[in-house]
N, C-alpha and C positions, 0 to 999 in steps of 0.2 A: 458623545462619542469619540474617540482618538480616530484620529485618519490612518490610513492603510497604506504603508510604505511599500516602494519597491526596493530590496535589496542583492547584492549580489554575493554568494557565498562561494568559498574555494576547496578543491582538495587536489592538490598535486597543481597539473597544469589544465586543471577544470576547470570551469565556471560554471555555477547554478544561477537561474533566476529564482529569487522566494519573495513571497507576501509576509509582510509583518505589520502586527497592528496590536496597539497595546504595551503596557509595560508590567512587569513583574515576572516570577517564574515563568521560564520557556517552557512551551507545549509546541514541540515540533513536531507536523505533519507530514507526512510522504503518500502521495497519490499512487496509483494502478495503472491497469491497461482495460479499456482504450480510455486513458482520462491525463489529466493534465495537471498543473498546480492549481487551479482557479475550483477544483472538484472540493474544495473546502470552504468556498466562497460565506457560508451561512455559519460554520465555525471560527472563522477569524474575528468577528466585530462580538456574537455572543462570548468566547473566552478574553476578548479583551475585557470586555466589562465585566467579567467575572473577578478582574485583577491577573491576569496573565498577558504575557505577551507570545500571541497567537503566530508561529510563522509554517509557510506551507511553502514546500520547497520543490521544484522539478528535478524527474529523477535524471541518472544520467543517459544521455542520449537524446533526451527528448528535446534537444535544441540543441545547434550547431556547434555550439563553445562547451558543449560537455561530451561531446561525441569522443571516445575513445579512439586514439588510433589505433592500437592494437584490436578493437572490437570487443572489450573485456566485459561482459555481461554478467559474470558468474555472481551468484551471492553473496561469496563473500568479498566482492568490488565495490556492490551496491551497500551492503552494511557497512563497509568502511569509509563510504562517502558518509552516510548516515553519522556515524562515529564521527567525523570528522566537523561536518555541521554542529554535532550538538559540540564540539570543542569551542568552534570557533564562537557561537552563539551564546555560550554559557558560561564564557571566561574560566573554563576547569571546573565547574559547577553540577552537578547533575539535571538532566532535563526531563520532564516528561516526553516519551514518542509515542505517536498515532499515527496508526497503519493502516491503508484501505486495499487491498486485493494483492499489485506485487509489493506494494510499500508494507504491509503487514508480514509477509512472507520475507522481506528484509526487516521489517520490527524484530520477527521471532531471533534471527541470525543475529542480528547487531545487540539485542541483551544477552546473546549467550555469550558474544565476543567479548564484551565491555560490560558488563552489568554493573558496576562501578559507576558506569556515567550517565545513569535512568536511575529516574525516582520510580517510575511508576512507568507500564506498557497498554497500548488501547491497538487488537487487531479487529479491525472490520471485516467482515462477508468473509475471513480464513480461518478456520481451526488449527489445531497444530498440524503443524505439515507432514511430519513423520508421520504419524497416525493416519492421516489422509491420505498419503501414497499407500498404505496399506488397506483401511477402509475402504475408500474410493475405488480400488480395482475390484473389490469385491459385488457392487452394487451396479448394478445392469442399468440404471438411471443414470447414475453418477456417470458411468461411461458415457451415455449417449451424449450426457450434459459438454464431458469434455471433448468431445470430438473436434473439436477446430484446435487444440493442443499438437494434435496429430498432422491435423491439418499444415499446420504453420510450420512441421518440417522439410514438406514439399519443395521448397527453394522459389525458383522463379515462378512457381504457380501461385505459390503464396501471396509470393510480393504482388502477383500482377492482381492477383482477388483481392487484397485488401484496400490497395489504390482503385480497383472499377469502379466507374458510375458514381465519382466524386467522392470514393469512401463510403460507399453503401455499406459496405461489412459494418462499420462503427453504428451506423443505425440500426441493424439487424442485430446486435449486439446488445446495444442500451435495452433496445425493447424486448430482447429474450430474457435477457437477465433481470430486465425489473419490472416483469408483467404488468401489465394495467397503470403502469405511471405517465404521464407524458411527458417525457423529458423536455426540458427547454430546449428549444433550437438553437436559442445563441449560446449554451453551453454545449451542444453536439458540434458547433459548428467552430468553440475553440479549440475543443481536441483535432478537427478537422485542420484547422491553419496550423497547430505544431507537426501534425503528420507531412504537410505539406514543404517544411522547410526540410533543405539537402540532406538526404542522409536519416532524417527522424525515425520515418518507414520502417528502413531496415533495422534501426537501434531497436525502436519497439520490438520488431522481431525476434531479435537477437538472443530475450531474455527467455523466449519458450525452446529456443534453440542452444542454449549455453547449459538447459536445465538436462538437455540429454547426452551431455557430454560424461558419461560416468567415468570414462579412464582417466579424465584431467585430474590432476591435485586438488586443483580450486573446486571443485563438483563436489570430491570426497572429502574435503575439509569442511565444506558448507552441510553436508550430511551429518558427520560426526557433531558439529557445531550443532544441531540440530536433536541430535539422538540424545543429548545432553538435560539433565532437569534444567529449567528456569528459575535463575534465582531472583528474578525482577517481578514483582506484585503486576501481574496480567489481568485485563478485562478482555472479553470477547466479546463482539457483538454479530449475532447471525441473523440473515433475515428470515421470515418464514417463508416468503416465496421466492426467495433465490433461486432464479433460475440457473445459475452458473452453476453452484454448489448443492447440493441436494442439503436441504437442513436435518432429514434426521440423521444424515451422513456424518455432516459437519458436528453435531450434538454428540457421539457416538464415540467424537474422536479427542473429547476432553475431557482429562483425566485431573485431579486434583495431585496425584501422586508425581506428575511430570513438572508442577509447577511449585517449586519450592519456596517461592518468594508471596504463594497464594494465587488463587485465580478465582475469577466471577465471570460468568457467563451468561448474558441475558439474548433473550429470544425476541428480535422485533417483528410485534403482530403487523400484517397487513404490508411487508415492505422486502424489497428484494434487495441486489447485490449491493445497488450506491444508494445503501441505507440513508447515508448523514445527506445525500442531497433529496431524496423522497420524503424523509421525517424530520427535518434538520432541528426542531422543536423539542421532540423525544431525546434525539440523540444527544444532543447539547447538554440535555438535563443530565445526563448520565455521564456525560465525560466533564462538567463542571462537579459532579459530586465527588466521582473517581479522586480527579486530577486536587480537590481538596483533601479528602483522606488519606490521600496519599502523599501530599504536601508535608515537608519537615516544619515540625513548630517552631 
């Protein structure tokens, strides 16, 4: 088995820590909230053994050297980071893109912005975003699940609540979003360590706050991109026990007509929001099969 490496990727003045393993076609992996790049610790060796160079990157703002001075956490900017990483890692050749949570939303935007940069897309726990914004607001259960998004708009109160009692908010979200799963304490601690770094807590909340700035042209551009049919073959994995996004609502957001490059949807039994950590063997098998079927011959 190849050893894991630590890399530094760049986009403009920002620098991003990445973990990489293996050689071969690039499989670029992007995490979500509340999480960090070690989210894909089970996928790195599995994909490396399958013949890929697996790379997991910390999102912008999740470490001091990637906090933008202008506080820009709009989806188009996050997706631009992803595209820059793809170029840096792939040397101009397309890569496979895998995203969870915010990383999945960034995957939808990035593959819409630059479909020629990607062989395939995999979105974990997040359905097609435009459809979800419509269907989710009609579901009382989903609106209850999404309470935290509104809460995060409350400025200093939300800032304080996230950090209170050694980031107990993180423990609560992991517990509720993946019910019945005993999350590894050391992994939750890694997330908290990331949030303890200067500026990172506010950066993580900045994603949710930018998502409500509908008057900003960058917001409007992201919505335009999300409304366009996706040209990249896409696989979406949805946990049947996801406590963050209602499974039935998520399934109702997936339309083959929205994915001109092709769509596969898999419901993961007895899995919640962090399914790639909960059931790594099942998820890795799906990923490897998907990547092989969408790699150039």
